[in-house]
MISEKOL-593578 format. One record per residue (C-alpha): residue number from 1; residue in three letters; x, y, z. Coordinates in Angstrom, 2 decimals, always signed. Each point is the difference from the previous one (the first is absolute). Last residue first. Layout:
BEGIN
- num,residu,x,y,z
- NUM,ala,X,Y,Z
...
! end
This chain:
BEGIN
- num,residu,x,y,z
- 564,unk,-68.50,+9.68,+35.88
- 563,unk,+2.58,+2.49,-1.69
- 562,unk,+1.27,-1.18,-3.58
- 561,unk,+3.72,-1.26,-0.38
- 560,unk,+1.26,+0.59,-3.30
- 559,unk,+3.79,-1.58,-1.36
- 558,unk,+1.10,+3.56,-1.00
- 557,unk,+3.82,-1.26,-1.56
- 556,unk,+1.77,-3.36,+0.43
- 555,unk,+3.52,+0.01,-0.73
- 554,unk,+1.69,+3.08,+2.09
- 553,unk,-2.90,-0.65,+2.67
- 552,unk,-3.57,+1.47,-0.06
- 551,unk,-3.05,+0.32,+1.84
- 550,unk,-3.37,+1.28,-1.04
- 549,unk,-2.06,+1.46,+2.37
- 548,unk,-3.62,+0.13,+1.15
- 547,unk,-3.46,+1.74,+0.31
- 546,unk,+1.48,+3.63,+2.00
- 545,unk,-3.22,+2.42,-0.37
- 544,unk,+0.70,+2.55,-2.03
- 543,unk,-3.81,+0.66,-0.46
- 542,unk,+0.22,-2.27,-3.01
- 541,unk,+2.79,-2.68,+0.45
- 540,unk,+3.36,+0.83,+1.25
- 539,unk,+3.46,-2.29,-0.75
- 538,unk,+2.72,-0.65,+2.69
- 537,unk,+3.48,-0.93,-0.96
- 536,unk,+2.10,-2.59,+1.67
- 535,unk,+3.36,-1.43,-1.34
- 534,unk,+1.21,-3.23,+1.63
- 533,unk,+3.77,-0.85,+0.66
- 532,unk,-0.70,-0.40,+3.54
- 531,unk,-1.94,+3.15,+0.35
- 530,unk,-0.75,+3.24,-1.84
- 529,unk,-2.71,+2.24,+0.06
- 528,unk,-1.72,+2.20,-2.30
- 527,unk,-3.57,+2.25,+0.40
- 526,unk,+2.46,+3.62,+0.00
- 525,unk,+3.67,-1.12,-0.39
- 524,unk,+1.97,-2.37,+1.52
- 523,unk,-1.72,-1.25,+3.39
- 522,unk,+1.23,-3.07,+1.65
- 521,unk,-2.39,-2.65,+0.33
- 520,unk,+0.94,-2.50,+3.07
- 519,unk,-0.49,-3.51,-0.53
- 518,unk,-1.64,-2.85,+2.04
- 517,unk,+0.21,-3.27,-0.84
- 516,unk,+0.60,-1.17,-3.66
- 515,unk,-1.93,-3.39,+0.63
- 514,unk,-3.12,+1.08,+1.43
- 513,unk,+0.06,+3.63,-1.54
- 512,unk,+0.05,+3.45,+2.16
- 511,unk,+1.05,+3.24,-1.23
- 510,unk,+1.04,+2.70,+2.31
- 509,unk,-0.93,+3.80,+0.03
- 508,unk,+2.40,+1.71,+2.31
- 507,unk,-0.50,+2.16,+2.58
- 506,unk,-0.92,-2.60,+2.85
- 505,unk,-1.34,-2.92,-1.81
- 504,unk,-2.34,+1.07,-2.78
- 503,unk,-1.96,-2.71,-1.73
- 502,unk,+0.20,-1.39,-3.52
- 501,unk,-0.86,-3.87,-0.78
- 500,unk,+1.10,-1.45,-3.07
- 499,unk,-2.05,-2.95,-1.65
- 498,unk,+1.18,-2.28,-2.92
- 497,unk,-1.12,-1.61,-3.15
- 496,unk,+3.06,+1.43,-2.10
- 495,unk,-2.11,+1.68,-3.07
- 494,unk,-3.20,+0.45,+2.08
- 493,unk,+1.95,+1.92,+2.48
- 492,unk,-2.34,+0.86,+3.34
- 491,unk,+0.77,+2.72,+2.16
- 490,unk,-1.27,+0.44,+3.84
- 489,unk,-0.13,+3.24,+1.65
- 488,unk,+2.17,+3.01,+1.21
- 487,unk,+0.58,+2.52,-2.55
- 486,unk,-1.63,+2.61,+1.16
- 485,unk,+1.70,-0.21,+3.52
- 484,unk,+3.13,+0.98,-1.32
- 483,unk,-0.74,+3.73,+0.34
- 482,unk,-0.89,+0.02,+3.78
- 481,unk,+3.91,-1.51,+0.61
- 480,unk,+1.19,+2.96,-1.80
- 479,unk,+1.39,-0.25,-3.65
- 478,unk,+3.46,+0.58,-1.00
- 477,unk,+0.18,+0.32,-4.07
- 476,unk,+2.91,+0.65,-2.01
- 475,unk,-1.09,+2.32,-2.70
- 474,unk,+0.21,-1.99,-3.41
- 473,unk,+2.25,+0.84,-3.00
- 472,unk,-1.42,-1.90,-3.18
- 471,unk,+1.65,-2.94,-1.47
- 470,unk,-0.29,-1.20,-3.70
- 469,unk,+1.46,-3.44,-0.71
- 468,unk,+3.33,-1.91,-0.67
- 467,unk,+2.27,-1.85,+1.98
- 466,unk,+1.70,-1.95,-2.29
- 465,unk,+0.33,+2.91,-2.69
- 464,unk,-2.24,+3.25,+0.26
- 463,unk,-0.71,+1.92,+2.94
- 462,unk,-2.20,+3.18,+0.12
- 461,unk,+0.29,+1.85,+3.11
- 460,unk,-2.92,+2.74,+0.71
- 459,unk,+0.42,+3.06,+1.97
- 458,unk,-2.05,+1.82,+2.60
- 457,unk,+0.50,+3.80,+1.07
- 456,unk,-2.48,+1.13,-2.69
- 455,unk,-1.46,-2.74,-2.21
- 454,unk,+1.37,-1.69,-3.23
- 453,unk,+3.58,+0.58,+1.37
- 452,unk,+2.25,-2.42,-2.20
- 451,unk,+2.81,-2.35,+0.95
- 450,unk,+1.73,-2.51,-2.51
- 449,unk,+1.45,-3.20,+1.43
- 448,unk,+2.11,-2.24,-1.89
- 447,unk,+0.38,-3.57,+0.50
- 446,unk,+2.93,-1.91,-1.77
- 445,unk,+1.24,-1.10,+3.10
- 444,unk,+3.36,+0.32,+2.25
- 443,unk,-1.02,+3.31,+1.68
- 442,unk,-3.56,+0.82,-0.75
- 441,unk,+0.07,+2.93,-2.92
- 440,unk,-1.07,+3.28,+0.51
- 439,unk,-1.70,+2.77,-1.80
- 438,unk,-1.35,+3.28,+0.77
- 437,unk,+2.48,+1.79,-2.19
- 436,unk,+3.17,-2.38,-0.38
- 435,unk,+1.03,-3.13,+0.82
- 434,unk,+0.18,+0.05,+3.88
- 433,unk,+0.55,-3.48,+1.31
- 432,unk,-2.67,-1.31,+2.36
- 431,unk,+1.26,-2.24,+2.82
- 430,unk,-1.12,-3.26,+0.84
- 429,unk,-2.10,-2.26,+2.28
- 428,unk,-1.89,-2.75,-0.62
- 427,unk,-2.30,-2.02,+2.60
- 426,unk,-3.26,+1.20,-0.88
- 425,unk,+0.82,+3.63,-1.74
- 424,unk,+2.55,+2.21,+1.85
- 423,unk,+1.61,+2.68,-2.60
- 422,unk,+2.56,+2.21,+0.73
- 421,unk,+0.68,+3.50,-0.79
- 420,unk,+4.23,+0.84,+1.12
- 419,unk,+1.28,+2.12,+2.10
- 418,unk,+0.95,-2.88,+2.43
- 417,unk,-3.71,-1.46,+0.12
- 416,unk,-2.57,+2.39,-1.26
- 415,unk,-3.77,-2.02,+0.17
- 414,unk,-2.13,-1.17,-2.46
- 413,unk,-2.48,-2.11,+0.69
- 412,unk,-2.03,-2.73,-2.12
- 411,unk,-3.78,-0.75,+0.46
- 410,unk,-2.11,-2.87,-1.78
- 409,unk,-3.09,+1.55,-0.92
- 408,unk,+0.04,-2.42,-3.17
- 407,unk,-0.52,+1.31,-3.48
- 406,unk,+0.49,+4.19,+1.93
- 405,unk,+3.33,-0.71,+1.68
- 404,unk,-0.51,+1.84,+3.23
- 403,unk,+3.10,+2.25,+1.19
- 402,unk,+1.17,+0.42,+3.87
- 401,unk,+2.61,+2.76,+0.36
- 400,unk,+2.60,+1.84,-1.30
- 399,unk,+0.54,+2.26,-3.20
- 398,unk,-0.36,+3.20,+2.00
- 397,unk,+3.11,-1.38,+1.78
- 396,unk,+2.15,-0.01,-3.00
- 395,unk,-0.30,+3.65,+0.06
- 394,unk,+1.14,+0.32,+3.27
- 393,unk,+3.01,-2.52,-0.68
- 392,unk,+1.18,+2.23,-2.16
- 391,unk,-0.28,-0.78,-4.23
- 390,unk,+3.19,-0.70,-1.62
- 389,unk,-1.70,-1.45,-2.86
- 388,unk,-3.88,+0.49,+0.73
- 387,unk,-0.39,+2.39,-3.30
- 386,unk,-2.60,+2.21,+0.31
- 385,unk,-3.75,-0.25,-1.64
- 384,unk,-2.62,-1.27,+2.09
- 383,unk,+0.51,+2.16,+3.25
- 382,unk,+2.83,-1.63,+1.19
- 381,unk,+1.98,+2.64,+1.37
- 380,unk,+2.79,-0.46,-2.29
- 379,unk,+3.61,-0.01,+1.16
- 378,unk,+2.72,+1.95,+1.76
- 377,unk,+2.49,-2.16,+2.13
- 376,unk,+0.28,+1.09,+3.73
- 375,unk,+1.51,-3.52,+1.00
- 374,unk,+0.75,-2.20,-2.37
- 373,unk,-2.75,-2.13,-0.90
- 372,unk,+0.98,-4.19,+0.19
- 371,unk,-1.52,-2.24,-2.55
- 370,unk,+2.25,-2.89,+0.39
- 369,unk,+1.05,-1.09,-3.42
- 368,unk,-0.54,-3.24,-1.45
- 367,unk,+2.98,-1.82,-0.78
- 366,unk,+1.24,+0.06,-3.49
- 365,unk,-0.63,-3.32,-1.47
- 364,unk,+3.00,-1.67,-1.54
- 363,unk,+0.65,-1.13,-2.94
- 362,unk,+1.29,-3.45,+0.01
- 361,unk,+3.75,-0.52,-0.64
- 360,unk,-0.11,-3.42,+2.04
- 359,unk,-3.04,-2.06,+1.30
- 358,unk,+0.93,-3.07,+2.02
- 357,unk,+0.17,+1.37,+3.56
- 356,unk,-2.19,+2.94,-0.49
- 355,unk,-2.60,-2.58,-0.50
- 354,unk,+0.54,-1.40,+3.02
- 353,unk,-0.90,+3.18,+1.49
- 352,unk,-3.16,+0.25,-2.04
- 351,unk,-1.06,-3.84,+1.14
- 350,unk,+0.07,+1.60,+3.32
- 349,unk,-1.84,+3.08,-0.12
- 348,unk,-3.00,-1.89,-1.69
- 347,unk,+0.44,-2.78,+2.67
- 346,unk,-0.86,+2.24,+3.00
- 345,unk,+1.10,-2.57,+2.59
- 344,unk,-2.75,+2.03,+2.45
- 343,unk,-2.64,-2.86,-0.34
- 342,unk,+1.99,-3.04,+0.63
- 341,unk,+0.20,-2.85,-1.89
- 340,unk,+1.81,+0.88,-3.00
- 339,unk,+0.30,-0.95,-3.81
- 338,unk,+2.39,+1.81,-2.30
- 337,unk,+0.56,-0.64,-3.82
- 336,unk,+2.71,+2.10,-2.24
- 335,unk,-0.31,-0.36,-3.45
- 334,unk,+2.52,+0.71,-2.57
- 333,unk,-0.24,-0.31,-3.64
- 332,unk,+1.81,+3.78,-0.66
- 331,unk,-2.84,+1.11,-2.45
- 330,unk,-2.73,-1.80,+2.44
- 329,unk,+0.79,+1.09,+3.09
- 328,unk,-2.31,-2.10,+2.12
- 327,unk,-1.30,+0.57,+3.52
- 326,unk,-1.56,-2.67,+2.07
- 325,unk,-1.17,+1.27,+3.71
- 324,unk,-1.06,-1.69,+2.74
- 323,unk,-1.54,+0.69,+3.59
- 322,unk,-1.76,-2.30,+2.40
- 321,unk,-0.89,+1.10,+3.92
- 320,unk,-3.60,+0.62,-0.95
- 319,unk,-0.23,+0.27,-4.00
- 318,unk,+2.16,+2.09,-1.98
- 317,unk,+1.15,-0.39,-3.53
- 316,unk,+2.22,+1.06,-2.54
- 315,unk,-0.29,+0.15,-3.97
- 314,unk,+2.55,+0.49,-3.16
- 313,unk,+1.11,+1.74,-2.84
- 312,unk,+3.01,+2.28,+0.09
- 311,unk,+1.51,+2.20,-2.85
- 310,unk,+3.32,+1.64,+0.79
- 309,unk,+0.81,+3.58,+0.90
- 308,unk,+1.02,-0.71,+3.51
- 307,unk,-3.34,-1.64,+0.43
- 306,unk,-3.00,+0.09,-2.12
- 305,unk,-3.47,-1.31,+0.12
- 304,unk,-2.37,-2.83,-2.01
- 303,unk,-2.38,-1.70,+2.82
- 302,unk,-0.97,-3.72,-1.11
- 301,unk,-3.29,-1.45,+1.23
- 300,unk,-1.44,+0.34,-3.70
- 299,unk,+1.47,+3.28,-0.64
- 298,unk,+0.53,+3.19,+2.74
- 297,unk,+1.69,+3.07,-1.61
- 296,unk,-3.04,+1.84,-1.39
- 295,unk,-0.66,+1.50,-3.11
- 294,unk,-2.32,+2.84,-0.71
- 293,unk,-2.16,-0.29,-2.71
- 292,unk,-3.18,+1.74,+1.59
- 291,unk,-1.54,-3.30,+0.67
- 290,unk,+2.99,-1.24,+1.84
- 289,unk,+2.82,-1.99,-1.51
- 288,unk,+1.14,-3.37,+1.78
- 287,unk,+3.68,-1.20,-0.26
- 286,unk,+1.08,-2.86,-2.67
- 285,unk,+2.30,-2.04,+1.88
- 284,unk,-2.08,-2.92,+0.21
- 283,unk,-0.87,+0.41,-3.67
- 282,unk,+3.62,-0.40,-0.54
- 281,unk,-0.07,-3.07,+2.18
- 280,unk,-2.71,-1.13,-2.70
- 279,unk,+1.58,+1.29,-3.07
- 278,unk,+3.41,-2.06,+1.18
- 277,unk,-0.97,-3.73,+0.31
- 276,unk,-2.39,-1.21,+2.96
- 275,unk,+2.73,-2.05,+1.59
- 274,unk,+3.46,-0.48,-1.54
- 273,unk,+0.10,+3.87,-0.57
- 272,unk,+3.77,-0.58,+0.44
- 271,unk,+0.87,+3.56,+1.36
- 270,unk,-3.17,+0.77,+2.26
- 269,unk,-0.23,-3.51,+0.88
- 268,unk,+3.55,-0.27,+1.67
- 267,unk,-1.41,+2.48,+2.70
- 266,unk,-2.88,-2.60,+0.88
- 265,unk,+3.03,-2.23,+0.75
- 264,unk,+1.56,+2.42,+2.01
- 263,unk,-3.14,+0.51,+2.13
- 262,unk,+0.71,-3.90,+0.84
- 261,unk,+3.01,+0.66,+1.53
- 260,unk,-1.45,+3.03,+1.97
- 259,unk,-2.73,-2.50,+1.21
- 258,unk,-3.58,+0.12,-0.14
- 257,unk,-3.41,+0.33,+1.68
- 256,unk,-2.88,+1.51,-2.07
- 255,unk,-2.83,+1.20,+2.78
- 254,unk,-0.65,+3.69,-1.89
- 253,unk,-2.09,+1.75,-2.41
- 252,unk,-1.56,-3.31,-1.59
- 251,unk,-0.42,-2.41,+2.40
- 250,unk,-2.53,+0.44,+3.09
- 249,unk,+0.60,-2.26,+3.16
- 248,unk,+1.73,+2.75,+2.12
- 247,unk,+1.14,-0.76,+3.51
- 246,unk,+2.86,+2.41,+0.06
- 245,unk,+2.98,-0.50,+2.38
- 244,unk,+1.51,+2.42,+2.47
- 243,unk,+1.19,-2.32,+2.75
- 242,unk,+1.52,+1.96,+2.68
- 241,unk,+3.55,+1.34,+0.84
- 240,unk,+1.10,+1.48,+3.74
- 239,unk,+0.84,+3.48,+0.28
- 238,unk,-3.00,+0.40,+2.50
- 237,unk,-2.25,+1.99,-2.44
- 236,unk,+0.38,-2.77,-2.50
- 235,unk,+2.53,-0.34,-2.75
- 234,unk,-1.64,-1.81,-3.27
- 233,unk,+0.43,-3.46,-0.90
- 232,unk,-0.47,-1.85,-3.48
- 231,unk,+0.58,-3.82,-0.24
- 230,unk,+2.24,-1.57,-2.81
- 229,unk,-1.20,-3.01,-1.51
- 228,unk,+2.22,-2.75,-1.02
- 227,unk,-2.82,-2.30,-1.09
- 226,unk,-3.83,+1.68,+0.25
- 225,unk,-2.55,-1.90,+2.02
- 224,unk,-3.41,+1.58,-1.24
- 223,unk,-1.68,+1.35,+3.20
- 222,unk,-0.71,+3.52,-1.70
- 221,unk,-1.77,-1.56,-3.18
- 220,unk,+0.20,+1.41,-3.47
- 219,unk,+4.13,-0.36,-0.19
- 218,unk,+0.87,+0.86,-3.44
- 217,unk,+3.26,-2.32,-0.74
- 216,unk,+3.88,+0.78,-0.38
- 215,unk,+2.54,-2.39,+1.45
- 214,unk,+0.38,-2.44,-3.04
- 213,unk,+0.54,+3.23,-2.44
- 212,unk,+1.03,-2.29,-2.92
- 211,unk,-1.47,+2.61,-2.96
- 210,unk,-2.10,-2.91,-0.96
- 209,unk,-1.52,-0.82,+3.33
- 208,unk,-0.20,+3.43,+1.27
- 207,unk,-1.94,+1.58,-2.90
- 206,unk,-2.91,-1.99,-1.74
- 205,unk,-0.73,-3.05,+2.36
- 204,unk,+0.92,+1.90,+3.48
- 203,unk,-1.46,+3.09,-1.51
- 202,unk,-3.36,-2.02,-0.68
- 201,unk,+0.29,-1.83,+3.21
- 200,unk,-0.05,+3.11,+2.40
- 199,unk,-1.88,+2.15,-2.57
- 198,unk,-2.84,-3.01,+0.90
- 197,unk,-0.77,-1.81,-3.15
- 196,unk,-2.90,+0.15,-2.43
- 195,unk,+1.77,+1.80,-2.43
- 194,unk,-2.43,+3.15,-0.57
- 193,unk,-1.41,-0.06,+3.60
- 192,unk,+2.99,-0.05,+2.14
- 191,unk,+2.02,+2.43,-2.31
- 190,unk,-2.96,+2.21,+0.09
- 189,unk,-0.16,-0.45,+3.87
- 188,unk,+3.87,+0.75,+0.02
- 187,unk,-0.68,+3.18,-1.99
- 186,unk,-2.57,+1.03,+2.61
- 185,unk,+2.27,-0.05,+2.86
- 184,unk,+2.73,+1.89,-1.96
- 183,unk,-2.43,+2.94,-0.86
- 182,unk,-1.14,-0.03,+3.88
- 181,unk,+3.81,+0.66,+0.77
- 180,unk,-0.43,+3.90,-1.14
- 179,unk,+2.50,+2.29,-0.51
- 178,unk,-1.56,+3.50,-1.60
- 177,unk,+0.75,+1.15,-3.51
- 176,unk,-2.48,+2.05,-1.70
- 175,unk,-2.87,+0.16,-2.59
- 174,unk,+0.17,-3.42,-1.27
- 173,unk,-3.19,-0.66,+2.13
- 172,unk,-2.06,+2.58,+1.26
- 171,unk,+1.25,+1.00,+3.61
- 170,unk,+0.20,-1.41,+3.48
- 169,unk,-2.56,-2.44,-1.15
- 168,unk,-3.77,+0.19,+0.64
- 167,unk,-2.79,-2.41,+1.77
- 166,unk,+1.60,-2.77,+1.75
- 165,unk,-1.27,-2.87,+1.58
- 164,unk,+1.42,-2.59,-2.30
- 163,unk,+3.46,+0.67,+0.19
- 162,unk,-0.53,-0.44,+3.81
- 161,unk,-1.34,-3.69,-0.65
- 160,unk,+3.04,-0.69,-2.75
- 159,unk,+2.38,+1.02,+2.67
- 158,unk,-1.33,-2.26,+2.62
- 157,unk,-0.61,-2.64,-2.20
- 156,unk,+3.87,-0.03,-1.00
- 155,unk,+0.62,-0.87,+3.62
- 154,unk,+1.31,+2.44,+2.96
- 153,unk,+0.98,-1.58,+3.21
- 152,unk,-0.39,+2.31,+2.68
- 151,unk,+2.44,+0.21,+3.04
- 150,unk,+3.40,+1.60,-1.90
- 149,unk,-2.07,+2.16,-1.48
- 148,unk,-3.04,+1.06,+1.47
- 147,unk,-3.25,+0.51,-2.38
- 146,unk,-2.26,+2.95,+1.58
- 145,unk,-2.06,+0.85,-3.15
- 144,unk,+2.08,+2.93,-0.66
- 143,unk,+3.21,-2.40,+0.08
- 142,unk,-1.87,-2.18,-2.58
- 141,unk,-0.35,+2.90,-2.16
- 140,unk,+3.55,+1.31,+0.48
- 139,unk,+1.15,-3.43,-1.07
- 138,unk,-1.88,-0.30,-2.80
- 137,unk,+0.90,+3.00,-1.66
- 136,unk,-2.47,+2.20,-1.74
- 135,unk,-0.54,-0.92,-3.43
- 134,unk,+0.64,+2.62,-2.72
- 133,unk,+1.31,-2.09,-2.53
- 132,unk,+3.41,+1.72,-0.78
- 131,unk,+2.21,-2.40,+2.18
- 130,unk,+2.01,-1.09,-3.00
- 129,unk,-1.71,-3.45,+0.21
- 128,unk,-3.33,+0.70,+0.96
- 127,unk,-0.11,+2.43,-2.86
- 126,unk,+1.55,-2.68,-2.38
- 125,unk,-3.01,-2.54,+0.86
- 124,unk,-2.58,+3.02,-0.87
- 123,unk,-2.67,+1.94,+1.98
- 122,unk,-2.54,+1.14,-2.00
- 121,unk,-1.68,+2.57,+2.49
- 120,unk,-3.40,+0.44,+1.65
- 119,unk,+0.72,-1.56,+2.78
- 118,unk,-1.70,-3.31,-0.77
- 117,unk,+1.03,-2.34,+2.39
- 116,unk,+2.47,-2.51,+0.43
- 115,unk,-1.14,-3.07,+1.22
- 114,unk,-0.71,-1.54,-3.67
- 113,unk,+4.19,-0.20,-0.35
- 112,unk,+0.59,-1.21,-3.68
- 111,unk,-1.69,+2.24,-2.51
- 110,unk,-0.12,+2.91,+3.10
- 109,unk,+3.54,+0.32,-0.24
- 108,unk,-0.33,+1.85,-3.47
- 107,unk,+2.12,-1.57,-2.76
- 106,unk,+3.07,+2.31,-1.49
- 105,unk,+2.65,-2.25,+1.46
- 104,unk,-1.83,-2.67,-1.61
- 103,unk,-1.06,-3.73,+0.51
- 102,unk,+0.39,-3.56,-0.83
- 101,unk,+2.25,+0.37,-3.09
- 100,unk,+2.72,-1.80,+1.78
- 99,unk,+2.40,+3.19,-0.73
- 98,unk,-2.87,+1.67,+2.48
- 97,unk,+0.21,-2.92,+2.35
- 96,unk,+3.76,+0.28,-0.14
- 95,unk,-0.26,+3.68,+0.85
- 94,unk,-2.55,-0.50,+3.15
- 93,unk,+2.72,-2.44,+1.52
- 92,unk,+2.80,+2.20,-0.87
- 91,unk,-1.96,+2.95,+2.11
- 90,unk,-0.80,-2.17,+2.80
- 89,unk,+3.94,-0.52,-0.15
- 88,unk,+0.82,+3.55,-0.35
- 87,unk,-2.05,+0.65,+3.45
- 86,unk,+1.65,-2.44,+2.38
- 85,unk,+2.52,+2.93,+0.46
- 84,unk,-3.06,+1.48,+1.98
- 83,unk,+0.81,-2.44,+2.78
- 82,unk,+3.34,-1.97,+0.00
- 81,unk,-0.61,-2.68,+2.54
- 80,unk,+3.65,-1.46,+0.29
- 79,unk,+1.38,-3.23,-0.44
- 78,unk,+3.50,-0.55,+0.99
- 77,unk,+2.24,-1.38,-2.53
- 76,unk,+2.57,+2.72,-0.16
- 75,unk,+0.69,-0.71,+3.67
- 74,unk,-2.02,+1.67,+2.99
- 73,unk,+1.49,-1.97,+3.39
- 72,unk,-2.52,-2.20,+2.32
- 71,unk,+0.69,+0.90,+3.59
- 70,unk,-2.94,-2.03,+0.80
- 69,unk,-2.55,+2.92,+1.68
- 68,unk,+2.00,+2.48,-2.33
- 67,unk,-1.35,-1.34,-3.08
- 66,unk,+1.48,+1.29,-3.49
- 65,unk,+3.04,+1.68,+2.25
- 64,unk,+1.91,+2.40,-1.54
- 63,unk,+2.49,+0.41,-3.01
- 62,unk,-0.42,-2.11,-3.01
- 61,unk,+2.26,+0.55,-3.38
- 60,unk,-0.11,-0.49,-3.51
- 59,unk,+2.58,+1.08,-2.91
- 58,unk,+0.61,-0.23,-3.45
- 57,unk,-3.16,-2.17,-0.84
- 56,unk,-0.81,-0.06,-3.42
- 55,unk,-3.28,+1.72,-1.66
- 54,unk,+2.02,+2.52,-2.21
- 53,unk,+2.22,+0.83,+3.17
- 52,unk,-2.31,-0.67,+3.38
- 51,unk,+0.86,+1.35,+3.44
- 50,unk,-1.72,-2.24,+2.47
- 49,unk,-0.99,+1.33,+3.80
- 48,unk,-1.14,-1.41,+2.87
- 47,unk,-1.42,+2.03,+2.87
- 46,unk,-0.09,+0.29,+3.86
- 45,unk,-1.74,-0.64,+3.07
- 44,unk,+2.29,+0.03,+3.27
- 43,unk,+1.51,-2.06,+2.49
- 42,unk,+2.43,-1.57,-2.40
- 41,unk,+1.59,+3.01,-1.61
- 40,unk,+1.22,+1.71,-3.22
- 39,unk,-3.52,+1.96,-0.28
- 38,unk,+1.49,+3.32,+0.85
- 37,unk,+3.44,-0.57,-2.19
- 36,unk,-2.47,-0.39,-3.12
- 35,unk,+1.67,+2.57,-2.19
- 34,unk,+3.54,-1.24,+1.42
- 33,unk,-0.98,-3.59,-1.87
- 32,unk,-0.16,+1.75,-3.17
- 31,unk,+3.19,+1.59,+0.43
- 30,unk,+1.92,-3.41,+1.06
- 29,unk,-0.93,-0.94,-3.38
- 28,unk,+2.65,+2.12,-1.30
- 27,unk,-1.12,+0.87,-3.71
- 26,unk,+2.06,-2.16,-2.37
- 25,unk,-2.13,-2.99,-0.85
- 24,unk,-2.81,+2.40,-1.26
- 23,unk,+2.57,+1.24,-2.54
- 22,unk,-1.29,+3.69,+0.19
- 21,unk,-2.95,+1.41,-1.38
- 20,unk,-0.38,+3.10,-2.25
- 19,unk,-1.47,-2.46,-2.21
- 18,unk,+1.10,-3.61,+0.61
- 17,unk,-1.06,-2.42,-2.81
- 16,unk,+0.16,-3.66,+1.61
- 15,unk,-0.38,-1.86,-3.56
- 14,unk,-2.06,-3.14,+0.58
- 13,unk,+1.49,-3.34,-0.95
- 12,unk,-2.11,-1.94,+2.41
- 11,unk,-1.79,+1.94,+2.18
- 10,unk,+0.11,-1.02,+3.55
- 9,unk,+3.56,+0.98,+0.75
- 8,unk,+1.31,-1.84,+2.93
- 7,unk,-0.81,+0.88,+3.59
- 6,unk,+1.68,+1.74,+2.45
- 5,unk,-1.99,-0.42,+3.47
- 4,unk,+0.34,+1.87,+3.04
- 3,unk,-0.99,-0.78,+3.73
- 2,unk,+1.15,+2.72,+2.73
- 1,unk,-1.06,-0.08,+3.66
! end
């Protein structure tokens, strides 16, 4: 099931540099094939991979099936939906309009998109591109409003409608980083209104055609025909594959279709700068800066990072069953692209495993220690001044439980697992590595947590870094059935245009919505509940009566519902 190509150099006369990189022809390509062993079968979905050196494909391969119904294999020319990998091309379209003198990165979005309400903040195009605008994420808002992925077609107008209803941001613009697809939909609208063309047509004319990316396009209707398309799949409960295809008709944050071979032509431009010029490309790589001067790792659709001591620049994507990763090692002029059509494929891991084949003499990252605590170790009482390094499990237990983020009401949970303090937030699980007195680092992250004790017996946790915010420890709440009756009623959100009904069923409070169905609300802390990725925090008016609640996800905070 392998379909590989090796291409002649696409950069005439360019000297290949190989800083800490082996000769790209030397590695045994069988090692790359071994990375994809799981997907190298005709009866499963799979992946395509391309390895590039200075924009030249040195190895390209397909594994698995692009279409299980017709036994069509994946090849390097198979076209994939690449989800958020789309964002760098949307950012480039904006940058080209900036170069044309039609817009500026520092312009307020309301200059171009009148549907955006006045939220008391100036929100620039640069902030939209770097996810520092504070806009609530469109997918979270639409999900709260009852949209069902794989069933409901999401159009650009639907996103603009929900944006127009918003009355607040997650945070003041420019003060924090929080990934938000909304910003890239709005950037696509800017391109459309300032160029007089859809993003699809503009990108084809100004980006894809000049670069020779003949199988790359933004698709703004889900019924469009896409040549050599890979369909996406997921395993059903019965162990059989089912189609798992997004039905979006909104572009900007997503809905780009491309191939690993076309991505090599995009990669080449980072070295030749034939499209846009060097200053424009440098601008795309410029990372965002927060109001307080902190610099983040996200630029304009590109994320800066490090792997094995080497600088990286790239982006990945995930929509329905599609997964993608495009990662450059600019110092080595090495780039790896992996596109897959099954949700468990994990192209981020696959890309790094392929990189291991080609990187030589790299600085190896030390493995994160498992923070096990030997039995009987003496340590701090964790009263606010002790050293937590080597703390016994009994001491760590004092830090466990639910914590509530003050800015968003989002909870996280701390548990002790295998002798280590472990953090649970959303779908993330990570060990906290002791750093010293009352300080931990989230393993594999730059996030640092510091504990304080503002009240007797109750801890507060300040997280700095990608998972930032201040959390306070809350007592676990287990209400009786009669306590739940005070929450029963109908609640309406003007920001979403939807109504929820809350009832008590047996010993559980339940949420009912005509499209979301009935959801059991699980108590977390006093007045707080969790269900299906949503966090509800009830509020009280004068006299202590419940007057509504706010609902939050990781990317959309405190959307208001008022009791009717």
